[in-house]
C-alpha positions as CSV (number, residue, x, y, z in Angstrom):
1,M,14.7,38.5,26.0
2,G,16.9,35.4,24.8
3,D,17.4,31.9,26.5
4,M,17.4,32.5,30.2
5,S,19.3,29.2,30.6
6,E,22.5,31.2,29.6
7,R,22.2,33.6,32.3
8,R,21.2,30.8,34.9
9,R,23.9,29.4,37.5
10,F,21.8,26.3,38.3
11,P,18.9,24.6,36.3
12,R,15.5,24.7,37.1
13,Y,13.3,21.6,37.5
14,P,9.5,21.3,36.6
15,C,7.1,21.1,39.7
16,R,3.7,22.1,40.9
17,G,3.0,24.4,43.7
18,A,1.2,27.3,45.2
19,A,2.6,30.8,45.6
20,E,1.5,34.2,47.4
21,I,3.2,37.3,46.3
22,Y,3.5,40.1,48.9
23,Q,4.6,43.6,48.5
24,N,5.0,46.0,51.5
25,G,3.5,43.3,53.7
26,Q,0.2,43.2,51.7
27,L,-0.8,40.4,49.5
28,A,-0.3,41.6,45.9
29,E,-1.0,38.3,43.7
30,W,-1.1,34.4,43.9
31,G,-0.1,32.1,41.1
32,T,1.0,28.7,40.4
33,V,5.0,27.4,40.8
34,S,5.7,25.5,37.6
35,D,9.4,25.3,38.1
36,I,12.2,25.6,40.9
37,G,15.9,25.8,41.2
38,R,18.4,26.9,43.6
39,C,18.3,30.6,42.4
40,G,14.7,31.0,41.7
41,C,11.4,29.9,40.1
42,Y,8.8,30.5,37.4
43,L,5.2,31.7,38.5
44,E,2.4,31.3,36.6
45,L,-0.4,34.1,36.7
46,L,-2.6,36.2,34.5
47,S,-1.1,39.4,35.8
48,P,2.8,39.7,36.3
49,L,4.0,42.4,38.4
50,L,6.4,45.0,37.0
51,L,10.1,43.8,35.8
52,G,12.5,44.4,38.8
53,T,10.1,44.6,41.3
54,E,11.3,43.0,44.8
55,V,8.8,40.9,46.6
56,E,8.2,38.7,49.7
57,L,7.3,34.8,48.0
58,R,5.4,32.6,50.3
59,L,5.8,29.1,48.2
60,F,4.1,25.7,49.0
61,V,6.0,23.0,46.8
62,V,6.0,19.3,47.7
63,G,4.6,19.8,51.2
64,V,7.3,22.4,52.2
65,F,6.6,25.8,53.2
66,L,9.2,28.6,52.0
67,V,9.1,32.2,52.7
68,I,11.9,34.2,50.6
69,H,12.5,37.7,49.1
70,A,12.9,37.7,45.2
71,K,13.0,40.0,42.4
72,I,10.9,39.6,39.2
73,V,13.5,39.1,36.4
74,C,11.1,38.1,33.3
75,T,7.6,38.7,32.6
76,T,5.2,37.3,29.9
77,P,1.7,38.8,30.3
78,L,-1.2,36.5,30.6
79,V,1.4,33.7,31.1
80,G,3.7,34.5,34.3
81,M,7.0,35.8,35.5
82,G,10.5,34.5,36.4
83,M,11.7,35.1,39.9
84,E,15.3,35.4,41.2
85,F,15.5,34.7,44.8
86,L,17.5,37.2,47.0
87,A,20.0,36.7,49.9
88,A,18.5,33.6,51.8
89,S,19.4,32.7,55.4
90,R,20.8,29.1,56.2
91,E,17.1,28.2,57.1
92,Q,15.7,29.3,53.8
93,E,18.4,27.4,51.7
94,N,17.6,24.3,53.9
95,L,14.2,24.7,53.1
96,L,14.9,24.9,49.1
97,A,17.2,22.0,49.5
98,Q,14.3,19.9,50.7
99,I,12.1,20.9,47.9
100,L,14.8,20.5,45.3
101,G,15.3,17.1,46.7
102,K,11.8,15.9,46.6
103,V,11.1,17.5,43.0
104,T,14.4,16.0,41.5
105,A,13.8,12.5,43.2
106,G,12.2,11.0,40.2
107,N,13.2,13.5,37.7
108,L,16.6,15.1,36.8
109,S,15.7,16.7,33.7
110,P,15.6,20.4,34.0
111,A,12.4,22.2,33.3
112,P,11.8,24.0,29.7
113,Q,13.3,27.2,29.4
114,P,11.1,30.3,29.2
115,A,11.4,30.6,25.3
116,E,9.6,27.2,25.1
117,R,6.6,28.3,27.3
118,P,3.3,28.3,25.4
119,Q,1.8,31.6,24.7
120,P,-1.7,32.7,25.8
121,A,-4.2,31.0,23.4
122,G,-6.4,33.8,22.1
123,A,-7.0,37.5,23.1
124,T,-8.2,39.1,26.5
125,I,-10.6,36.9,28.2
126,H,-13.6,39.2,29.6
127,I,-15.4,38.5,32.8
128,T,-18.4,40.0,33.3
129,R,-19.8,41.5,36.5
130,E,-22.7,39.0,36.6
131,A,-20.2,36.0,36.4
132,A,-17.6,37.3,38.6
133,P,-19.0,35.9,41.8
134,E,-19.5,32.3,40.3
135,I,-16.2,32.3,38.9
136,F,-14.5,33.2,42.1
137,A,-16.4,30.7,44.0
138,K,-15.1,28.0,41.8
139,M,-11.7,29.4,42.0
140,L,-11.8,29.1,45.7
141,Q,-13.4,25.7,45.6
142,R,-10.3,24.5,43.4
143,I,-7.8,25.8,45.8
144,N,-9.2,24.3,48.7
145,E,-9.4,21.3,47.1
146,K,-6.2,20.8,45.5
147,G,-4.3,23.6,47.1
148,V,-3.6,24.9,43.5
149,L,-5.3,26.6,40.5
150,T,-3.3,26.5,37.2
151,K,-3.7,29.1,34.6
152,E,-5.3,26.5,32.2
153,E,-7.9,25.8,35.0
154,L,-8.7,29.3,35.5
155,V,-9.3,30.3,31.6
156,E,-11.4,27.0,31.5
157,M,-13.6,28.3,34.2
158,V,-13.8,31.8,32.7
159,R,-14.5,30.4,29.2
160,S,-17.2,27.9,30.5
161,Q,-19.3,30.8,31.6
């Protein structure tokens, strides 16, 4: 895949936020925004969609809600996917500028590049049918409390069962 920073026009900055991924008007996945820049973001989720897929993202980062179309430009199974924003309106660009202003206010260092991202620890994690309702309840509780569920928290919830 190579170093994505060579292909980017603008840097990305570390952040934490929630993401919903919609395909054809239907919720397809949800994840955590771990970095964002002017032209894209990285979403942590266990089941990335197919490379090249175009989606609608609904992002909630640093108190700003942004709905924007994007294309999946890189994926890492059980880790996440890199997104490239597509044709943003002036309103979307303003919202993105608000997010970047808040994210970079205290930290002007770019986010680690995808090549530096940790790989998943261990093999596939299995969830039994009996444990699924309790894990799902814990997931919802965490999302309702904090607005975000990280991959690490999800893995810990599954492993504790």
